[in-house]
C-alpha positions in Angstrom: 47.5 -22.7 14.9 50.5 -20.3 13.5 51.3 -19.6 9.9 54.0 -22.2 10.0 51.2 -24.9 9.9 51.2 -24.8 6.2 54.6 -25.0 5.5 55.3 -27.8 7.9 52.5 -29.9 6.6 54.7 -29.6 3.3 57.6 -30.9 4.6 55.9 -34.0 6.3 54.3 -34.5 3.1 57.6 -34.6 1.5 59.0 -37.8 3.3 55.6 -39.6 0.8 55.2 -39.9 -2.5 52.3 -37.5 -3.2 49.7 -35.5 -1.5 47.1 -37.6 -2.6 49.0 -40.5 -0.9 48.7 -38.6 2.7 45.3 -37.4 2.1 44.4 -41.2 1.1 46.0 -42.4 4.8 44.4 -39.8 6.6 41.0 -40.3 4.9 40.6 -36.8 4.6 39.5 -34.5 1.3 42.5 -33.9 -1.1 40.6 -30.3 -1.5 40.3 -29.6 2.1 44.2 -30.8 3.0 45.4 -28.5 0.2 43.6 -25.6 1.9 45.3 -26.6 5.0 48.6 -26.3 3.0 48.0 -23.2 1.3 46.9 -21.8 5.0 43.6 -20.9 3.8 42.1 -23.4 6.5 42.6 -24.5 9.7 42.1 -28.3 10.5 39.4 -28.8 13.1 40.6 -30.2 16.4 39.2 -33.7 15.6 41.4 -33.8 12.0 44.3 -32.0 13.7 44.5 -34.8 16.2 44.6 -37.2 13.2 47.0 -35.3 11.6 49.3 -35.1 14.7 48.8 -39.1 14.9 49.9 -39.9 11.5 53.0 -37.9 11.4 53.8 -38.5 14.9 54.0 -35.1 16.0 52.3 -32.5 19.2 49.7 -30.1 17.4 52.2 -27.0 19.1 55.6 -28.7 16.9 53.4 -27.8 13.8 53.3 -24.3 15.0 57.2 -23.8 15.7 58.7 -21.5 13.1 59.4 -23.8 10.1 63.7 -23.9 10.8 62.9 -25.3 14.0 60.4 -27.9 13.2 62.9 -29.0 10.3 65.5 -29.3 13.0 63.0 -31.2 15.2 62.1 -33.6 12.2 65.9 -34.0 11.2 66.6 -35.3 15.1 63.8 -37.6 15.0 64.7 -38.8 11.0 68.2 -40.1 13.1 66.5 -41.5 15.9 64.1 -43.6 13.3 67.1 -44.8 11.4 68.8 -46.0 14.5 66.0 -48.0 15.1 65.3 -49.5 11.8 67.9 -51.9 12.6 65.9 -53.1 16.4 66.0 -57.1 16.1 62.6 -56.8 17.8 61.1 -54.5 15.0 61.9 -56.9 12.2 60.8 -59.9 14.1 57.2 -58.2 14.1 57.2 -56.6 10.6 56.1 -59.9 9.1 52.9 -59.4 10.9 51.8 -56.1 9.9 51.6 -57.2 6.3 47.7 -58.0 6.8 47.2 -54.6 9.5 44.6 -53.5 7.6 42.0 -55.7 8.4 42.3 -54.4 11.7 41.0 -51.0 10.4 37.1 -51.5 10.8 37.7 -52.4 14.3 39.0 -49.2 15.5 37.5 -47.1 18.3 36.3 -47.3 21.6 35.0 -50.7 23.9 34.3 -51.8 26.8 35.5 -54.7 27.9 33.8 -57.4 30.4 35.9 -60.2 32.2 36.1 -62.3 34.9 38.6 -60.3 37.5 41.7 -62.2 38.2 42.5 -60.6 41.0 38.9 -60.8 43.0 37.1 -63.9 42.3 33.5 -63.9 41.2 33.6 -60.0 40.2 33.1 -58.7 36.6 35.6 -56.3 35.7 34.5 -53.5 33.3 37.7 -51.7 31.4 37.8 -49.2 28.7 39.8 -50.0 25.3 40.8 -47.3 22.9 41.8 -49.6 20.0 43.5 -46.6 16.9 45.9 -46.9 14.3 49.1 -44.5 14.1 51.5 -44.6 11.4 50.3 -48.2 10.0 50.2 -49.3 13.7 47.5 -50.9 15.4 48.0 -49.4 19.0 45.4 -49.4 21.7 44.9 -48.4 25.5 43.3 -50.1 28.0 42.3 -48.4 31.3 41.0 -50.3 34.5 40.0 -49.8 37.4 39.4 -52.2 40.6 36.6 -50.1 42.2 34.2 -52.2 43.9 30.6 -50.8 42.3 27.1 -52.2 43.8 23.7 -52.1 42.3 22.4 -50.2 45.6 24.9 -47.8 46.5 25.6 -46.0 43.5 29.1 -44.6 43.3 32.3 -46.9 43.7 32.0 -48.2 47.1 35.4 -49.0 48.0 38.5 -48.1 46.8 41.2 -50.2 44.7 43.7 -50.6 42.4 44.1 -48.1 39.2 45.8 -49.3 36.1 46.7 -48.3 32.5 47.7 -51.1 29.9 49.4 -50.5 26.8 49.5 -52.6 23.5 49.8 -53.7 20.0 47.1 -55.6 17.8 47.8 -57.8 15.2 45.5 -59.4 13.0 46.2 -63.3 12.1 44.1 -66.1 10.1 40.9 -64.2 11.3 41.8 -63.9 14.6 42.7 -60.8 16.6 45.9 -60.8 18.6 46.3 -57.8 21.3 49.5 -57.8 23.8 50.0 -55.4 26.0 51.7 -54.2 29.8 50.7 -52.7 32.4 52.3 -48.9 32.2 52.2 -47.1 35.2 54.4 -50.3 37.0 56.0 -51.9 34.4 55.0 -55.4 36.1 52.9 -56.9 34.1 52.1 -58.4 30.2 48.4 -60.1 29.2 47.5 -61.1 25.6 44.0 -61.2 24.5 42.6 -63.0 21.5 39.2 -62.3 19.7 37.3 -63.9 17.4 36.5 -61.2 14.9 32.9 -60.2 13.5 31.8 -60.7 10.3 28.7 -58.9 10.8 28.5 -55.2 8.5 28.3 -53.8 12.1 30.3 -54.7 15.1 28.4 -54.9 18.1 30.2 -57.2 20.8 33.4 -60.1 20.0 33.9 -63.0 22.2 37.4 -64.2 23.1 39.8 -64.7 25.9 43.0 -62.9 28.0 45.6 -64.4 29.5 47.5 -63.2 32.4 48.4 -62.9 36.2 47.1 -61.9 39.2 47.6 -58.6 40.0 47.9 -60.2 44.2 50.8 -60.9 45.8 51.3 -64.3 44.3 51.1 -63.5 40.8 49.2 -66.5 40.0 48.8 -67.1 36.0 45.2 -66.9 35.0 42.9 -67.1 32.0 39.4 -65.6 31.3 37.0 -65.4 29.0 36.4 -61.8 27.7 33.5 -59.7 25.6 34.6 -56.4 24.2 31.5 -54.0 23.4 31.8 -51.9 20.5 31.0 -47.9 21.5 32.1 -45.7 18.5 34.8 -43.5 17.3 34.1 -40.7 19.4 32.4 -41.1 23.0 32.4 -38.9 26.0 35.5 -40.6 27.6 34.5 -39.0 30.9 30.9 -41.0 31.4 32.4 -43.8 29.9 35.4 -43.8 32.6 33.0 -43.6 35.0 31.6 -47.1 34.4 35.3 -48.6 34.5 34.7 -50.7 37.9 34.0 -54.1 39.1 30.7 -55.2 39.5 29.0 -58.6 41.5 28.2 -60.7 38.8 24.4 -60.6 39.5 24.4 -56.7 38.9 21.9 -55.4 36.5 23.8 -53.1 34.9 26.0 -55.9 33.6 23.3 -57.6 30.7 22.5 -61.2 30.8 24.4 -61.4 27.2 27.5 -60.3 28.4 26.8 -62.9 31.6 26.1 -65.7 29.4 29.2 -64.8 27.3 31.5 -65.0 30.1 30.1 -68.0 31.5 30.0 -69.8 28.0 32.8 -72.6 27.2 33.2 -75.9 26.8 35.9 -78.3 26.8 37.0 -80.7 24.0 40.0 -83.0 23.5 40.9 -81.6 26.8 41.5 -77.9 25.3 39.2 -74.5 26.6 37.0 -73.0 23.4 35.0 -69.8 23.5 31.8 -70.7 22.1 
């Protein structure tokens, strides 16, 4: 990072009531953050990413000369003003009131679901739920490649998908809506039952969407999210993202039971 880091951070902080408020929202020690502002210390890679995500800037931009950085922020400020009256943003604004309830769920998850496109298989995906400037966003990586217990790596090439979405917490339920960002031809919604335990392990829920096949058949499936942590080896995790046969020993019995357990009451499909 260049010598402009401190002055550029001060400019970003000037848009908030105080340095203390920024540190509180970032969950960074005030004394350590003051060292960043004075140029006595540089953020670690982890803290730098948190700072950039919070302020909505890129790491290299924090190293730009102060005048250039101020002009860049001014341009973005104009763009933010134009979106301030966006009817879609206004429509969703009330849902952000309870957004803080999602903080404890931030991190990485394996998602397990009955595959909508390939019946008889369990689709294991990788999800990252994060907070960004008061919003809770997530990314889900899918790879519809078939893996078999006796074949090692993926045996058949398939479709790769990347979903981007937003999460909301409403009346003791987690609502997650996303779209497929590579093709832009699909949306899905997931509803999860929260965990009321001190430690998050697995969350149950349902997902509704469409099959990626030619007929684009609407469908829904039970879904399980398995919490991995806030920091993981993404490469190793992504290697496990693929399709598994239901009796594959790498899908444990608890996951299989959760994906299969449901009941019908008064004509409605319910998760147990």
